[in-house]
C-alpha positions in Angstrom: 32.6 -12.1 -15.2 30.4 -10.1 -12.8 28.1 -7.4 -14.0 26.0 -4.6 -12.6 22.3 -3.7 -12.9 20.9 -0.2 -12.4 17.2 0.3 -12.1 15.2 3.5 -12.2 11.6 3.3 -10.9 9.1 5.7 -12.4 5.6 6.4 -10.8 3.2 5.6 -13.6 0.7 8.2 -12.5 3.1 11.1 -12.3 6.1 10.2 -14.5 8.4 11.1 -11.6 11.3 9.0 -10.3 10.0 7.0 -7.4 12.7 6.7 -4.8 11.0 4.9 -1.9 10.4 1.5 -3.5 11.7 -1.9 -2.1 13.7 -3.2 -5.1 15.0 -6.8 -5.0 16.7 -9.2 -7.3 16.2 -13.0 -7.1 18.5 -15.3 -9.0 16.4 -17.8 -10.9 17.2 -21.4 -9.9 19.3 -20.4 -7.0 18.2 -19.5 -3.5 18.8 -16.0 -2.2 17.9 -12.4 -2.9 19.7 -9.0 -3.1 18.2 -5.8 -1.9 19.1 -2.4 -3.5 19.3 1.0 -1.9 18.8 4.0 -4.0 21.4 6.7 -4.7 21.0 10.4 -4.8 19.5 10.2 -8.3 16.9 7.7 -7.2 18.5 4.8 -9.1 18.8 1.4 -7.5 22.0 -0.6 -8.2 23.1 -4.2 -7.9 26.8 -4.8 -8.3 28.9 -7.9 -8.8 26.2 -10.0 -10.3 27.2 -13.3 -11.9 26.0 -13.9 -15.4 22.6 -15.6 -15.5 18.8 -15.0 -15.2 17.1 -13.0 -12.5 13.7 -11.9 -11.4 13.5 -8.2 -10.5 10.8 -7.3 -8.0 9.7 -3.8 -7.1 7.4 -3.4 -4.1 5.6 -0.4 -2.7 2.7 -0.1 -0.2 0.7 2.1 -2.5 1.6 0.6 -5.9 1.0 -2.7 -7.7 4.0 -5.0 -7.3 6.1 -5.3 -10.5 8.1 -8.3 -11.6 10.5 -8.3 -14.6 12.7 -11.0 -16.0 16.4 -9.9 -16.4 19.2 -11.7 -18.1 22.8 -10.7 -17.3 25.2 -11.6 -20.1 29.0 -11.3 -20.3 30.4 -7.9 -21.3 27.4 -5.8 -20.5 26.3 -3.7 -17.6 22.6 -3.2 -17.7 20.3 -0.2 -17.0 16.6 -0.5 -16.8 13.7 1.9 -16.4 10.6 0.3 -14.9 7.2 1.9 -14.3 5.0 1.1 -11.4 1.2 1.7 -11.3 -0.8 3.1 -8.5 -2.8 0.3 -6.7 -6.4 0.1 -5.8 -7.6 -1.0 -2.3 -10.7 -2.7 -1.0 -11.6 -1.8 2.5 -14.6 -2.0 4.8 -16.0 -3.4 8.0 -17.5 -6.8 8.8 -19.9 -7.1 11.7 -22.5 -9.7 12.9 -26.3 -9.2 12.7 -26.2 -7.1 16.0 -23.5 -4.8 14.6 -20.8 -6.4 16.8 -17.3 -7.2 15.5 -16.0 -10.8 15.2 -13.9 -12.7 17.7 -11.4 -13.7 15.0 -11.7 -13.1 11.2 -9.7 -13.4 8.1 -10.3 -12.3 4.5 -9.0 -13.4 1.1 -9.4 -11.6 -2.2 -10.1 -13.8 -5.2 -9.4 -12.2 -8.6 -11.6 -13.1 -11.5 -10.0 -13.7 -14.9 -9.0 -16.2 -17.5 -6.4 -18.9 -17.4 -5.7 -21.0 -20.4 -8.8 -19.8 -22.2 -11.1 -20.7 -19.4 -12.8 -18.0 -17.3 -13.1 -18.3 -13.6 -11.0 -17.4 -10.5 -7.4 -16.7 -11.4 -5.7 -16.4 -8.0 -6.2 -15.2 -4.4 -4.2 -13.0 -2.1 -3.8 -15.4 0.8 -5.3 -14.8 4.2 -5.3 -11.3 5.8 -6.4 -10.5 9.3 -9.4 -8.3 10.0 -8.8 -5.9 12.9 -10.7 -6.3 16.3 -13.1 -3.6 15.4 -14.1 -5.4 12.2 -12.3 -3.1 9.7 -10.1 -4.5 6.9 -8.0 -3.2 4.0 -6.6 -5.2 1.2 -3.0 -5.2 0.1 -2.2 -3.2 -3.1 -4.3 -4.5 -6.0 -4.1 -4.2 -9.8 -7.2 -3.4 -11.9 -9.5 -6.4 -12.0 -12.8 -7.8 -10.5 -12.4 -9.2 -7.0 -14.5 -11.3 -4.7 -14.1 -11.1 -0.9 -14.1 -14.3 1.1 -14.4 -14.0 4.9 -13.8 -16.8 7.5 -13.7 -16.7 11.2 -15.4 -17.0 14.6 -18.1 -14.9 16.1 -18.7 -15.0 19.9 -22.4 -14.8 20.8 -24.7 -15.6 23.7 -27.1 -18.4 23.3 -30.6 -17.3 22.1 -32.2 -18.1 25.4 -29.8 -16.1 27.5 -29.3 -12.4 27.7 -26.1 -12.6 29.7 -22.8 -12.2 27.9 -20.8 -13.8 30.7 -17.9 -16.0 29.5 -19.5 -19.3 30.4 -22.6 -18.6 28.3 -20.7 -17.6 25.1 -20.9 -19.8 22.0 -18.5 -19.9 19.1 -20.1 -19.6 15.7 -17.8 -20.4 12.8 -18.4 -18.8 9.5 -17.0 -18.9 5.9 -18.7 -17.1 3.1 -18.0 -15.5 -0.2 -19.2 -11.9 -0.5 -21.8 -12.1 -3.3 -21.1 -8.7 -4.9 -17.8 -8.4 -6.7 -15.7 -5.3 -6.4 -14.3 -3.9 -9.6 -11.1 -1.9 -9.5 -10.2 0.1 -12.6 
């Protein structure tokens, strides 16, 4: 028998209903997803759900993504209240030794933590592009200690030439881990 799920999203910093989230439901073990649109009360609804297990995901550009396990069982409609937390962001600018931006650059955020009782790096955010002027901004981050890893290509003139004409440019590839960790709390 099919069931419904209603989700109310609360902003953890204000306690107010947050009605501009991207709320999705993923059936576990089955491909696909469902997206919900909020109603006039700010609630998100999923109707006609088969019984089974689901992963509820709540996304926002200014909050930490939230994931909850949901089990739909026969005979019950379910209502949930979930709270999302404001995110932190790491931003800045990466330039070469002359203060010039890169030709192409990417960054990855690596989160420090413990896994199975061993400290070290827990995960990374994947690659993100750095803009042409060298500025970057992370996706929404939860409180933790992060390391920045940059990789890319700088275009520079050879040391013996002052010209920046296309024929005299050299590619310099780089890949480095920023030595000072950023702590978000």
